[in-house]
Every structure is written in structure tokens, then in C-alpha cells.
gemmi code that builds the backbone of each chain (N, CA, C; Angstrom):
import gemmi

chains = {
    "A": [
        ("UNK", (94.855, 110.069, 116.565), (93.985, 109.886, 117.725), (92.525, 109.769, 117.289)),
        ("UNK", (91.876, 108.763, 117.815), (90.446, 108.597, 117.527), (89.653, 109.585, 118.387)),
        ("UNK", (88.804, 110.340, 117.781), (88.016, 111.321, 118.534), (86.531, 110.968, 118.425)),
        ("UNK", (85.900, 110.787, 119.594), (84.480, 110.432, 119.628), (83.735, 111.479, 120.453)),
        ("UNK", (82.527, 111.802, 120.076), (81.708, 112.708, 120.874), (80.709, 111.865, 121.659)),
        ("UNK", (80.648, 112.109, 122.967), (79.746, 111.346, 123.828), (78.961, 112.283, 124.734)),
        ("UNK", (77.783, 111.846, 125.130), (76.986, 112.619, 126.081), (77.157, 112.010, 127.476)),
        ("UNK", (76.755, 112.757, 128.503), (76.803, 112.222, 129.869), (76.042, 110.899, 129.921)),
        ("UNK", (76.628, 109.937, 130.581), (75.985, 108.640, 130.730), (76.339, 107.665, 129.615)),
        ("UNK", (76.937, 108.165, 128.564), (77.299, 107.273, 127.463), (78.694, 106.664, 127.684)),
        ("UNK", (78.871, 105.527, 127.054), (80.083, 104.734, 127.317), (80.866, 104.445, 126.035)),
        ("UNK", (82.150, 104.285, 126.237), (83.026, 103.827, 125.151), (83.618, 102.507, 125.615)),
        ("UNK", (83.632, 101.549, 124.738), (84.243, 100.272, 125.107), (85.571, 100.109, 124.366)),
        ("UNK", (86.594, 99.725, 125.134), (87.915, 99.500, 124.534), (88.239, 98.025, 124.711)),
        ("UNK", (88.375, 97.321, 123.620), (88.613, 95.876, 123.705), (87.414, 95.208, 124.342)),
        ("UNK", (87.617, 94.034, 124.888), (86.499, 93.293, 125.457), (86.191, 93.662, 126.890)),
        ("UNK", (87.202, 94.235, 127.580), (87.056, 94.326, 129.030), (87.098, 95.730, 129.618)),
        ("UNK", (87.316, 96.723, 128.780), (87.450, 98.071, 129.331), (86.281, 98.941, 128.881)),
        ("UNK", (85.646, 99.592, 129.871), (84.533, 100.505, 129.584), (84.848, 101.868, 130.198)),
        ("UNK", (84.675, 102.896, 129.406), (84.896, 104.263, 129.868), (83.568, 105.004, 129.737)),
        ("UNK", (83.043, 105.474, 130.856), (81.746, 106.144, 130.849), (81.911, 107.615, 131.220)),
        ("UNK", (81.281, 108.476, 130.442), (81.267, 109.899, 130.777), (80.162, 110.094, 131.810)),
        ("UNK", (80.530, 110.441, 133.036), (79.533, 110.545, 134.107), (78.901, 111.924, 134.130)),
        ("UNK", (79.746, 112.916, 133.902), (79.297, 114.272, 134.141), (80.234, 115.235, 133.420)),
        ("UNK", (79.702, 116.296, 132.863), (80.564, 117.312, 132.255), (80.053, 118.685, 132.664)),
        ("UNK", (80.935, 119.397, 133.407), (80.553, 120.741, 133.855), (81.674, 121.694, 133.480)),
        ("UNK", (81.365, 122.642, 132.624), (82.387, 123.607, 132.228), (83.602, 122.897, 131.656)),
        ("UNK", (84.770, 123.117, 132.296), (86.007, 122.538, 131.774), (86.327, 121.180, 132.400)),
        ("UNK", (85.472, 120.730, 133.319), (85.762, 119.452, 133.984), (84.831, 118.347, 133.520)),
        ("UNK", (85.437, 117.191, 133.320), (84.666, 116.021, 132.907), (84.945, 114.901, 133.904)),
        ("UNK", (83.895, 114.267, 134.403), (84.093, 113.113, 135.293), (83.932, 111.851, 134.465)),
        ("UNK", (84.920, 110.981, 134.603), (84.967, 109.784, 133.775), (84.999, 108.560, 134.676)),
        ("UNK", (84.165, 107.588, 134.382), (84.197, 106.332, 135.130), (84.873, 105.264, 134.279)),
        ("UNK", (85.792, 104.524, 134.891), (86.539, 103.528, 134.121), (86.378, 102.160, 134.751)),
        ("UNK", (85.968, 101.209, 133.963), (85.912, 99.821, 134.433), (86.934, 99.032, 133.639)),
        ("UNK", (87.876, 98.452, 134.355), (88.933, 97.704, 133.674), (89.350, 96.525, 134.539)),
        ("UNK", (89.908, 95.478, 133.933), (90.388, 94.344, 134.741), (91.472, 94.802, 135.716)),
        ("UNK", (91.621, 94.066, 136.802), (92.543, 94.476, 137.875), (93.993, 94.566, 137.400)),
        ("UNK", (94.342, 93.807, 136.364), (95.743, 93.861, 135.922), (95.990, 94.981, 134.912)),
        ("UNK", (94.940, 95.745, 134.608), (95.134, 96.920, 133.758), (95.241, 98.129, 134.683)),
        ("UNK", (96.367, 98.807, 134.630), (96.552, 99.936, 135.527), (95.948, 101.185, 134.907)),
        ("UNK", (95.252, 101.935, 135.749), (94.628, 103.179, 135.297), (95.180, 104.298, 136.174)),
        ("UNK", (95.779, 105.279, 135.557), (96.366, 106.386, 136.309), (96.010, 107.711, 135.669)),
        ("UNK", (96.009, 108.760, 136.484), (96.025, 110.099, 135.915), (97.387, 110.264, 135.257)),
        ("UNK", (97.417, 110.796, 134.053), (98.667, 110.878, 133.310), (99.789, 111.574, 134.092)),
        ("UNK", (99.469, 112.701, 134.733), (100.535, 113.450, 135.408), (101.076, 112.687, 136.619)),
        ("UNK", (100.202, 111.925, 137.290), (100.652, 111.114, 138.432), (101.536, 109.976, 137.916)),
        ("UNK", (101.088, 109.349, 136.835), (101.855, 108.264, 136.218), (103.258, 108.746, 135.849)),
        ("UNK", (103.323, 109.908, 135.191), (104.612, 110.440, 134.738), (105.530, 110.765, 135.916)),
        ("UNK", (104.929, 111.303, 136.986), (105.706, 111.688, 138.161), (106.336, 110.442, 138.816)),
        ("UNK", (105.531, 109.390, 138.942), (106.015, 108.174, 139.591), (107.031, 107.454, 138.699)),
        ("UNK", (106.747, 107.447, 137.403), (107.667, 106.822, 136.457), (109.031, 107.524, 136.498)),
        ("UNK", (108.986, 108.848, 136.521), (110.213, 109.640, 136.553), (111.014, 109.313, 137.821)),
        ("UNK", (110.299, 109.219, 138.934), (110.985, 108.919, 140.185), (111.558, 107.502, 140.178)),
        ("UNK", (110.809, 106.560, 139.619), (111.306, 105.180, 139.524), (112.578, 105.122, 138.691)),
        ("UNK", (112.578, 105.830, 137.562), (113.736, 105.796, 136.661), (114.964, 106.378, 137.372)),
        ("UNK", (114.730, 107.451, 138.097), (115.811, 108.069, 138.873), (116.320, 107.085, 139.936)),
        ("UNK", (115.385, 106.443, 140.615), (115.721, 105.564, 141.738), (116.386, 104.264, 141.293)),
        ("UNK", (116.200, 103.885, 140.041), (116.754, 102.613, 139.559), (118.229, 102.722, 139.216)),
        ("UNK", (118.771, 103.928, 139.244), (120.143, 104.112, 138.773), (121.207, 104.322, 139.838)),
        ("UNK", (120.842, 104.209, 141.121), (121.833, 104.464, 142.165), (122.872, 103.365, 142.253)),
        ("UNK", (124.081, 103.786, 142.582), (125.151, 102.811, 142.783), (125.135, 102.327, 144.239)),
        ("UNK", (125.707, 101.165, 144.405), (125.798, 100.535, 145.706), (126.444, 101.468, 146.744)),
        ("UNK", (127.502, 102.192, 146.306), (128.250, 103.046, 147.235), (127.389, 104.175, 147.814)),
        ("UNK", (126.468, 104.661, 147.009), (125.597, 105.753, 147.471), (124.779, 105.297, 148.674)),
        ("UNK", (124.291, 104.078, 148.586), (123.462, 103.563, 149.674), (124.310, 103.267, 150.916)),
        ("UNK", (125.531, 102.808, 150.684), (126.428, 102.573, 151.823), (126.712, 103.887, 152.553)),
        ("UNK", (126.977, 104.938, 151.775), (127.212, 106.256, 152.368), (125.984, 106.738, 153.127)),
        ("UNK", (124.851, 106.530, 152.494), (123.594, 106.950, 153.099), (123.380, 106.232, 154.426)),
        ("UNK", (123.693, 104.956, 154.416), (123.542, 104.140, 155.610), (124.427, 104.648, 156.747)),
        ("UNK", (125.647, 105.054, 156.389), (126.569, 105.588, 157.403), (126.015, 106.871, 158.012)),
        ("UNK", (125.536, 107.743, 157.145), (124.965, 109.010, 157.603), (123.773, 108.724, 158.518)),
        ("UNK", (122.985, 107.751, 158.082), (121.792, 107.382, 158.828), (122.144, 106.890, 160.234)),
        ("UNK", (123.168, 106.065, 160.298), (123.581, 105.533, 161.596), (124.120, 106.627, 162.511)),
        ("UNK", (124.812, 107.596, 161.917), (125.299, 108.726, 162.701), (124.127, 109.542, 163.232)),
        ("UNK", (123.144, 109.658, 162.396), (121.941, 110.412, 162.750), (121.242, 109.761, 163.949)),
        ("UNK", (121.265, 108.428, 163.945), (120.621, 107.688, 165.029), (121.438, 107.746, 166.316)),
        ("UNK", (122.765, 107.842, 166.147), (123.649, 107.882, 167.300), (124.477, 109.170, 167.272)),
        ("UNK", (123.868, 110.298, 167.554), (124.569, 111.581, 167.410), (125.803, 111.699, 168.281)),
        ("UNK", (125.791, 111.047, 169.449), (126.951, 111.144, 170.357), (128.184, 110.521, 169.717)),
        ("UNK", (127.975, 109.374, 169.113), (129.100, 108.692, 168.465), (129.663, 109.540, 167.334)),
        ("UNK", (128.762, 110.249, 166.652), (129.190, 111.062, 165.512), (130.113, 112.199, 165.965)),
        ("UNK", (129.834, 112.731, 167.185), (130.630, 113.845, 167.708), (132.026, 113.332, 168.077)),
        ("UNK", (132.053, 112.143, 168.677), (133.345, 111.561, 169.078), (134.103, 111.110, 167.861)),
    ],
    "B": [
        ("UNK", (119.277, 79.488, 141.353), (119.734, 80.047, 140.081), (120.670, 81.223, 140.338)),
        ("UNK", (121.518, 81.496, 139.333), (122.461, 82.592, 139.482), (122.118, 83.722, 138.520)),
        ("UNK", (122.254, 84.938, 139.020), (122.049, 86.070, 138.117), (123.250, 87.006, 138.221)),
        ("UNK", (123.464, 87.723, 137.129), (124.582, 88.652, 137.100), (124.035, 90.066, 137.309)),
        ("UNK", (124.554, 90.751, 138.324), (124.053, 92.090, 138.608), (125.169, 93.125, 138.490)),
        ("UNK", (124.797, 94.345, 138.184), (125.765, 95.432, 138.034), (126.392, 95.777, 139.382)),
        ("UNK", (125.571, 95.822, 140.407), (126.047, 96.308, 141.704), (126.693, 95.241, 142.570)),
        ("UNK", (126.158, 94.025, 142.514), (126.599, 92.993, 143.465), (127.330, 91.825, 142.799)),
        ("UNK", (127.623, 91.968, 141.503), (128.290, 90.889, 140.783), (127.347, 89.714, 140.579)),
        ("UNK", (127.917, 88.517, 140.509), (127.064, 87.343, 140.311), (126.525, 86.882, 141.661)),
        ("UNK", (125.228, 86.718, 141.731), (124.642, 86.294, 142.996), (123.727, 85.089, 142.777)),
        ("UNK", (123.685, 84.250, 143.794), (122.781, 83.105, 143.738), (121.486, 83.510, 144.397)),
        ("UNK", (120.399, 83.151, 143.780), (119.130, 83.441, 144.426), (118.272, 82.192, 144.524)),
        ("UNK", (117.553, 82.168, 145.604), (116.637, 81.071, 145.869), (115.338, 81.397, 145.119)),
        ("UNK", (114.941, 80.510, 144.236), (113.773, 80.823, 143.401), (112.490, 81.024, 144.197)),
        ("UNK", (112.444, 80.426, 145.389), (111.247, 80.604, 146.216), (111.161, 82.018, 146.791)),
        ("UNK", (112.270, 82.761, 146.716), (112.291, 84.131, 147.253), (112.041, 85.176, 146.166)),
        ("UNK", (111.789, 84.704, 144.972), (111.546, 85.655, 143.883), (110.141, 86.236, 144.021)),
        ("UNK", (110.078, 87.550, 143.922), (108.800, 88.251, 144.001), (108.315, 88.499, 142.572)),
        ("UNK", (107.108, 88.044, 142.311), (106.554, 88.185, 140.965), (105.640, 89.404, 140.906)),
        ("UNK", (105.997, 90.350, 140.063), (105.186, 91.552, 139.954), (104.121, 91.347, 138.897)),
        ("UNK", (102.930, 91.786, 139.238), (101.819, 91.590, 138.311), (101.909, 92.539, 137.120)),
        ("UNK", (102.309, 93.769, 137.378), (102.369, 94.712, 136.253), (103.730, 95.408, 136.138)),
        ("UNK", (104.671, 95.013, 136.916), (105.989, 95.652, 136.825), (105.990, 97.030, 137.451)),
        ("UNK", (107.186, 97.547, 137.703), (107.306, 98.906, 138.242), (106.965, 99.892, 137.126)),
        ("UNK", (106.389, 101.031, 137.474), (106.066, 102.022, 136.456), (107.345, 102.468, 135.751)),
        ("UNK", (107.327, 102.392, 134.454), (108.514, 102.721, 133.670), (109.363, 101.488, 133.378)),
        ("UNK", (109.077, 100.397, 134.086), (109.830, 99.143, 133.903), (108.830, 97.985, 133.799)),
        ("UNK", (107.809, 98.204, 133.018), (106.697, 97.249, 132.958), (107.124, 95.867, 132.465)),
        ("UNK", (108.218, 95.819, 131.698), (108.659, 94.542, 131.127), (109.394, 93.665, 132.150)),
        ("UNK", (109.779, 94.242, 133.282), (110.505, 93.465, 134.286), (109.532, 93.002, 135.371)),
        ("UNK", (109.396, 91.692, 135.503), (108.351, 91.176, 136.392), (108.888, 90.445, 137.619)),
        ("UNK", (110.174, 90.083, 137.597), (110.693, 89.293, 138.719), (111.735, 90.090, 139.509)),
        ("UNK", (111.551, 90.110, 140.817), (112.469, 90.864, 141.677), (112.864, 90.039, 142.887)),
        ("UNK", (113.953, 90.479, 143.484), (114.401, 89.859, 144.727), (114.692, 91.000, 145.699)),
        ("UNK", (114.271, 90.845, 146.931), (114.510, 91.877, 147.935), (115.778, 91.530, 148.712)),
        ("UNK", (116.730, 92.431, 148.671), (117.994, 92.193, 149.373), (118.143, 93.117, 150.555)),
        ("UNK", (118.480, 92.524, 151.679), (118.818, 93.318, 152.851), (120.336, 93.325, 152.909)),
        ("UNK", (120.916, 94.508, 152.901), (122.368, 94.552, 152.854), (122.988, 94.280, 154.227)),
        ("UNK", (122.458, 94.938, 155.225), (122.829, 94.567, 156.580), (121.680, 94.954, 157.499)),
        ("UNK", (121.649, 94.326, 158.640), (120.512, 94.468, 159.541), (120.276, 95.896, 160.008)),
        ("UNK", (121.368, 96.659, 160.111), (121.256, 98.019, 160.632), (120.832, 99.028, 159.576)),
        ("UNK", (120.858, 98.597, 158.346), (120.567, 99.512, 157.252), (119.095, 99.416, 156.855)),
        ("UNK", (118.325, 100.476, 157.073), (116.903, 100.400, 156.724), (116.656, 100.444, 155.214)),
        ("UNK", (117.715, 100.774, 154.467), (117.551, 100.865, 153.020), (117.897, 99.523, 152.385)),
        ("UNK", (116.931, 98.951, 151.703), (117.113, 97.656, 151.073), (117.112, 97.820, 149.559)),
        ("UNK", (117.488, 96.752, 148.886), (117.492, 96.768, 147.420), (116.380, 95.876, 146.880)),
        ("UNK", (115.694, 96.398, 145.889), (114.688, 95.625, 145.169), (115.310, 95.374, 143.791)),
        ("UNK", (115.955, 94.224, 143.692), (116.781, 93.914, 142.523), (115.983, 93.149, 141.468)),
        ("UNK", (116.071, 93.627, 140.228), (115.427, 92.900, 139.140), (116.198, 91.612, 138.872)),
        ("UNK", (115.455, 90.530, 138.722), (116.067, 89.238, 138.406), (116.315, 89.146, 136.894)),
        ("UNK", (115.458, 89.818, 136.133), (115.553, 89.753, 134.667), (116.637, 90.668, 134.104)),
        ("UNK", (116.877, 91.790, 134.763), (117.861, 92.756, 134.278), (118.764, 93.159, 135.444)),
        ("UNK", (119.974, 92.650, 135.425), (120.907, 92.850, 136.541), (121.283, 94.298, 136.791)),
        ("UNK", (121.023, 95.175, 135.837), (121.409, 96.576, 136.023), (120.333, 97.388, 136.740)),
        ("UNK", (119.163, 96.788, 136.898), (118.055, 97.525, 137.516), (117.838, 97.078, 138.955)),
        ("UNK", (117.979, 98.024, 139.866), (117.669, 97.771, 141.279), (117.213, 99.082, 141.910)),
        ("UNK", (116.163, 98.988, 142.683), (115.627, 100.174, 143.350), (116.023, 100.149, 144.819)),
        ("UNK", (116.310, 101.318, 145.357), (116.518, 101.412, 146.796), (115.121, 101.561, 147.404)),
        ("UNK", (114.827, 100.713, 148.369), (113.497, 100.750, 148.984), (113.608, 100.765, 150.500)),
        ("UNK", (112.545, 101.199, 151.121), (112.487, 101.189, 152.584), (111.080, 100.748, 152.972)),
        ("UNK", (110.984, 100.068, 154.088), (109.666, 99.661, 154.561), (108.834, 100.923, 154.826)),
        ("UNK", (107.678, 100.999, 154.207), (106.868, 102.221, 154.305), (106.496, 102.536, 155.756)),
        ("UNK", (106.296, 101.499, 156.553), (105.919, 101.713, 157.953), (107.088, 102.273, 158.766)),
        ("UNK", (108.297, 102.041, 158.289), (109.461, 102.601, 158.959), (109.500, 104.112, 158.748)),
        ("UNK", (108.962, 104.530, 157.635), (108.950, 105.954, 157.296), (107.784, 106.652, 157.982)),
        ("UNK", (106.657, 105.965, 157.983), (105.442, 106.548, 158.548), (104.677, 105.429, 159.254)),
        ("UNK", (104.862, 105.295, 160.582), (104.290, 104.147, 161.301), (102.761, 104.023, 161.203)),
        ("UNK", (102.086, 105.146, 160.972), (100.621, 105.066, 160.879), (100.133, 104.996, 159.430)),
        ("UNK", (101.025, 104.615, 158.558), (100.705, 104.540, 157.127), (99.679, 103.431, 156.856)),
        ("UNK", (98.537, 103.818, 156.347), (97.516, 102.815, 156.027), (96.874, 103.127, 154.689)),
        ("UNK", (97.566, 102.816, 153.622), (97.004, 103.124, 152.302), (95.789, 102.229, 151.994)),
        ("UNK", (94.886, 102.759, 151.213), (93.708, 101.974, 150.829), (94.042, 101.170, 149.574)),
        ("UNK", (94.027, 99.863, 149.742), (94.258, 98.968, 148.615), (92.886, 98.472, 148.161)),
        ("UNK", (92.588, 98.629, 146.902), (91.250, 98.279, 146.424), (91.033, 96.759, 146.442)),
        ("UNK", (89.768, 96.371, 146.456), (89.429, 94.947, 146.439), (90.015, 94.265, 145.208)),
        ("UNK", (89.973, 94.992, 144.083), (90.488, 94.418, 142.833), (91.982, 94.119, 142.949)),
        ("UNK", (92.687, 95.044, 143.597), (94.132, 94.829, 143.755), (94.425, 93.708, 144.750)),
        ("UNK", (93.620, 93.650, 145.810), (93.798, 92.559, 146.778), (93.567, 91.208, 146.097)),
        ("UNK", (92.583, 91.199, 145.230), (92.272, 89.968, 144.515), (93.417, 89.601, 143.568)),
        ("UNK", (93.901, 90.620, 142.880), (95.008, 90.411, 141.938), (96.237, 89.829, 142.643)),
        ("UNK", (96.484, 90.338, 143.847), (97.663, 89.891, 144.594), (97.346, 88.690, 145.493)),
        ("UNK", (96.131, 88.189, 145.373), (95.675, 87.012, 146.131), (95.880, 87.186, 147.631)),
        ("UNK", (95.588, 88.401, 148.115), (95.765, 88.703, 149.535), (94.587, 88.135, 150.331)),
        ("UNK", (94.916, 87.263, 151.292), (93.878, 86.686, 152.143), (93.903, 87.316, 153.528)),
        ("UNK", (95.093, 87.669, 153.979), (95.220, 88.297, 155.283), (96.180, 89.478, 155.179)),
        ("UNK", (95.827, 90.568, 155.852), (96.691, 91.745, 155.817), (98.031, 91.498, 156.510)),
        ("UNK", (98.065, 90.449, 157.347), (99.322, 90.106, 158.012), (100.390, 89.640, 157.017)),
        ("UNK", (99.942, 89.216, 155.857), (100.892, 88.724, 154.852), (101.487, 89.851, 154.009)),
        ("UNK", (100.946, 91.056, 154.210), (101.321, 92.158, 153.328), (102.472, 92.989, 153.897)),
        ("UNK", (103.446, 93.255, 153.061), (104.522, 94.185, 153.403), (104.494, 95.306, 152.366)),
        ("UNK", (104.616, 96.535, 152.857), (104.609, 97.696, 151.964), (106.019, 98.276, 151.900)),
        ("UNK", (106.524, 98.442, 150.700), (107.847, 99.032, 150.530), (107.708, 100.305, 149.697)),
        ("UNK", (108.527, 101.291, 150.012), (108.490, 102.543, 149.261), (109.807, 102.765, 148.530)),
        ("UNK", (109.701, 103.220, 147.302), (110.906, 103.530, 146.524), (111.531, 104.814, 147.080)),
        ("UNK", (112.841, 104.763, 147.257), (113.565, 105.868, 147.886), (114.260, 106.730, 146.832)),
        ("UNK", (114.153, 108.036, 147.004), (114.896, 108.968, 146.157), (116.012, 109.577, 147.002)),
        ("UNK", (117.221, 109.471, 146.492), (118.391, 109.973, 147.216), (118.862, 111.266, 146.555)),
        ("UNK", (119.195, 112.221, 147.362), (119.717, 113.487, 146.826), (121.134, 113.715, 147.328)),
        ("UNK", (121.773, 114.732, 146.798), (123.164, 114.977, 147.203), (123.233, 115.274, 148.704)),
        ("UNK", (122.214, 115.914, 149.237), (122.130, 116.099, 150.681), (121.474, 114.851, 151.279)),
        ("UNK", (122.261, 114.030, 151.995), (121.712, 112.759, 152.490), (120.563, 112.930, 153.472)),
        ("UNK", (120.420, 114.141, 154.002), (119.310, 114.361, 154.934), (118.014, 114.684, 154.206)),
        ("UNK", (118.107, 114.756, 152.909), (116.892, 115.047, 152.131), (116.427, 113.841, 151.319)),
        ("UNK", (116.568, 112.692, 151.935), (116.113, 111.460, 151.299), (114.590, 111.395, 151.417)),
        ("UNK", (113.942, 110.933, 150.359), (112.483, 110.824, 150.420), (112.029, 109.420, 150.018)),
        ("UNK", (110.824, 109.090, 150.442), (110.224, 107.803, 150.089), (108.898, 108.059, 149.390)),
        ("UNK", (108.600, 107.229, 148.413), (107.357, 107.375, 147.653), (106.212, 106.668, 148.380)),
        ("UNK", (105.376, 107.462, 149.035), (104.223, 106.873, 149.750), (102.986, 106.842, 148.855)),
        ("UNK", (103.084, 107.488, 147.714), (101.931, 107.540, 146.807), (101.782, 106.241, 146.009)),
        ("UNK", (102.933, 105.578, 145.783), (102.878, 104.352, 144.982), (103.712, 103.256, 145.652)),
        ("UNK", (103.193, 102.704, 146.775), (103.950, 101.662, 147.476), (104.021, 100.367, 146.665)),
        ("UNK", (105.084, 99.614, 146.903), (105.155, 98.265, 146.344), (104.460, 97.375, 147.367)),
        ("UNK", (103.308, 96.861, 146.996), (102.521, 96.026, 147.906), (102.927, 94.574, 147.656)),
        ("UNK", (103.449, 93.927, 148.695), (103.951, 92.559, 148.527), (103.134, 91.589, 149.377)),
        ("UNK", (102.587, 90.584, 148.733), (101.954, 89.493, 149.459), (103.058, 88.463, 149.711)),
        ("UNK", (103.553, 88.449, 150.955), (104.726, 87.621, 151.260), (104.401, 86.125, 151.251)),
        ("UNK", (103.123, 85.810, 151.370), (102.730, 84.403, 151.375), (102.796, 83.824, 149.961)),
        ("UNK", (102.314, 84.637, 149.018), (102.290, 84.166, 147.628), (103.454, 84.713, 146.795)),
        ("UNK", (104.218, 85.609, 147.393), (105.326, 86.277, 146.698), (104.851, 86.999, 145.426)),
        ("UNK", (103.728, 87.671, 145.584), (103.183, 88.472, 144.487), (103.243, 89.936, 144.886)),
        ("UNK", (103.493, 90.801, 143.923), (103.601, 92.223, 144.252), (103.094, 93.102, 143.124)),
        ("UNK", (102.796, 94.334, 143.513), (102.411, 95.338, 142.527), (102.770, 96.706, 143.083)),
        ("UNK", (103.261, 97.574, 142.213), (103.428, 98.964, 142.628), (102.056, 99.605, 142.452)),
        ("UNK", (101.409, 99.852, 143.561), (100.034, 100.344, 143.532), (100.028, 101.879, 143.603)),
        ("UNK", (99.474, 102.493, 142.594), (99.322, 103.945, 142.623), (98.007, 104.229, 143.338)),
        ("UNK", (98.107, 104.846, 144.502), (96.914, 105.073, 145.311), (96.021, 106.105, 144.638)),
        ("UNK", (94.758, 105.767, 144.548), (93.798, 106.649, 143.890), (93.265, 107.644, 144.923)),
        ("UNK", (93.130, 108.879, 144.525), (92.598, 109.930, 145.394), (93.265, 109.931, 146.772)),
        ("UNK", (94.569, 109.857, 146.759), (95.312, 109.830, 148.015), (96.143, 111.098, 148.113)),
        ("UNK", (96.351, 111.546, 149.348), (97.182, 112.725, 149.554), (98.622, 112.345, 149.890)),
        ("UNK", (98.891, 111.038, 149.987), (100.255, 110.632, 150.318), (101.205, 111.126, 149.226)),
        ("UNK", (102.302, 111.770, 149.625), (103.188, 112.342, 148.611), (104.119, 111.331, 147.938)),
        ("UNK", (104.516, 111.679, 146.729), (105.495, 110.866, 145.994), (106.867, 111.024, 146.654)),
        ("UNK", (107.095, 112.206, 147.222), (108.378, 112.450, 147.876), (108.148, 112.843, 149.335)),
        ("UNK", (108.061, 111.815, 150.173), (107.828, 112.031, 151.599), (109.177, 112.014, 152.310)),
        ("UNK", (109.520, 113.079, 153.054), (110.841, 113.118, 153.681), (111.009, 112.023, 154.734)),
        ("UNK", (112.142, 111.338, 154.660), (112.435, 110.310, 155.663), (113.196, 110.987, 156.788)),
        ("UNK", (112.621, 110.944, 157.968), (113.293, 111.561, 159.102), (113.557, 110.503, 160.140)),
        ("UNK", (114.577, 110.750, 160.923), (114.851, 109.795, 161.990), (113.988, 110.155, 163.192)),
        ("UNK", (112.957, 109.395, 163.391), (112.073, 109.665, 164.516), (111.894, 108.406, 165.352)),
        ("UNK", (112.873, 107.523, 165.241), (112.790, 106.272, 165.990), (111.875, 105.261, 165.328)),
        ("UNK", (111.221, 105.703, 164.282), (110.232, 104.844, 163.632), (110.871, 103.732, 162.819)),
        ("UNK", (112.098, 103.978, 162.391), (112.739, 103.007, 161.517), (112.826, 101.633, 162.159)),
        ("UNK", (113.113, 101.615, 163.472), (113.229, 100.318, 164.124), (111.882, 99.628, 164.292)),
        ("UNK", (110.871, 100.442, 164.581), (109.520, 99.861, 164.690), (109.136, 99.204, 163.372)),
        ("UNK", (109.424, 99.927, 162.320), (109.088, 99.422, 160.986), (109.840, 98.142, 160.684)),
        ("UNK", (111.061, 98.097, 161.145), (111.879, 96.918, 160.893), (111.295, 95.697, 161.577)),
        ("UNK", (110.763, 95.924, 162.783), (110.139, 94.800, 163.479), (108.940, 94.278, 162.695)),
        ("UNK", (108.176, 95.234, 162.183), (107.009, 94.832, 161.403), (107.403, 94.165, 160.098)),
        ("UNK", (108.609, 94.428, 159.677), (109.070, 93.876, 158.406), (109.770, 92.537, 158.588)),
        ("UNK", (109.692, 91.991, 159.810), (110.435, 90.772, 160.085), (109.972, 89.560, 159.298)),
        ("UNK", (108.854, 89.742, 158.621), (108.375, 88.686, 157.737), (109.455, 88.333, 156.733)),
        ("UNK", (110.299, 89.321, 156.479), (111.332, 89.127, 155.478), (112.669, 88.737, 156.076)),
        ("UNK", (112.653, 88.362, 157.348), (113.917, 88.072, 158.016), (114.666, 86.932, 157.347)),
        ("UNK", (113.938, 86.105, 156.638), (114.605, 84.961, 156.016), (115.155, 85.284, 154.629)),
        ("UNK", (114.923, 86.522, 154.203), (115.420, 86.907, 152.876), (116.948, 86.945, 152.895)),
        ("UNK", (117.512, 86.521, 151.810), (118.962, 86.473, 151.671), (119.618, 87.776, 152.108)),
        ("UNK", (120.579, 87.671, 152.990), (121.347, 88.840, 153.412), (122.668, 88.826, 152.657)),
        ("UNK", (122.931, 89.896, 151.955), (124.172, 89.956, 151.160), (125.381, 90.125, 152.064)),
    ],
}
model = gemmi.Model(1)
for chain_id, residues in chains.items():
    chain = gemmi.Chain(chain_id)
    for i, (resn, *xyz) in enumerate(residues, 1):
        res = gemmi.Residue()
        res.name, res.seqid = resn, gemmi.SeqId(i, " ")
        for name, pos in zip(("N", "CA", "C"), xyz):
            atom = gemmi.Atom()
            atom.name, atom.element = name, gemmi.Element(name[0])
            atom.pos, atom.b_iso = gemmi.Position(*pos), 0.0
            res.add_atom(atom)
        chain.add_residue(res)
    model.add_chain(chain)
structure = gemmi.Structure()
structure.add_model(model)
structure.setup_entities()
């Protein structure tokens, strides 16, 4: 890992199009400003991991699971029919 | 063109209905082409099937069906990326997580799939500084049908 020391207001450039600026540092918190092209996604790591994990889980369902879910859903919408 | 899928066997798809993702789904960045399948009209759960990899398909639901007042903030940069000219062209879909208890199904409102139906461009947008949860419970509150009406832009999508 490349480690650089920067002061508030100073910037790091990554490639031609990405700029990371240290806006503010107070105690244990650092505010970072990121300028990147629209097709470069920027996420908080923990949010990224959470969504990725959910996507991976969601990509593996079988067709039958959704059919079952749909049946349950329809019963939920029509509770009278479900009783009969 | 025809593609071979794990769940639906070999299916023919109309190339004009292919949704092109700008950055791919998170965790599936290499897959850029998808097709939205409606299994039947009564089923609010649809499939977002990868065209490139037949084994990958996400269960999705129209985000407005889950939360009718859902209005995520899409940045100007993202609107530009997706070539969005009018909000009427936009459909928001949420990835669904299914659990063993079917009443505990959730939808991801934190990272909707934003689709420009006019240009067939999409991106899974991770909302910045948003309180919308990754796992929002889907409840039957009559909203599903309202959402379906709003999703009629996709009425011409291939029905399996």
C-alpha cells in the first residue's frame, strides 16, 4: 500500500481523472472530497461490501423459489381465498 | 438472439430490449447486459437476467411498488451517465432478498437499479448519504399494484 502524508486542503491525484482532497481532519475523523468521472463508482467500503454481499445472495435463487413466493404473495393479497 | 439460461432454458431475446449497464451490478462488474423478464402479470417479482452469463439472474421488484413515495436522489453525474432527459423515462428496480420465511422478503432501496427505458441504459446506483435501507421489508399494503401501473413502461417486455 502506498502511504502518503497530506495536510488539510491538499490533494492526491490518481490517474488522469481522479482527485482526492483532504478537506478536514478532526481527531479520528477525516473528511475526504473525491472528484471522479461518472463511470467510476465511489462507495464507502462497508456499504459496498454490504450491497455486494446482498447481490451475490440474490443472484443465486432458483426459479421455484420465486414461484413459491409469488403464491404466498397472492394469498397474502387475497386472504379470504387462502382460508377457503 | 438466443441465450442459454440456467433457470429458463434457452430463450430468445429481442436485442432492442437489452438493458446495458454502465458499471454492472456490484459484485458482477464484468456483466453489462441484462434483460428484464416478467414471469406473469400478477407476480410483482421480476427477473433481471444476465445476457452474458445465463446462470446469473436477480429477483427484482419495482421500487415504487415497495415504497410508493420513494424518491431517491440521483446525482447530475449519474443522470448524465445514463443519458436521462426526462424522469418519466426512468424506472427504479430493487434487488430482492428472499428468506426461508416468505413474509420476510426485503428489497434493497439503498442501491436501486436505475433504468433509462428510452435509452435502455442502467446503473445500480448506491445512494450517497441516504437512510434508505439495504433490506427494506416488503409488505402488502396495496402498493404493489400502484407500482405496477407506474411500471407499465415495461409492459412490452417479453413475458415468459
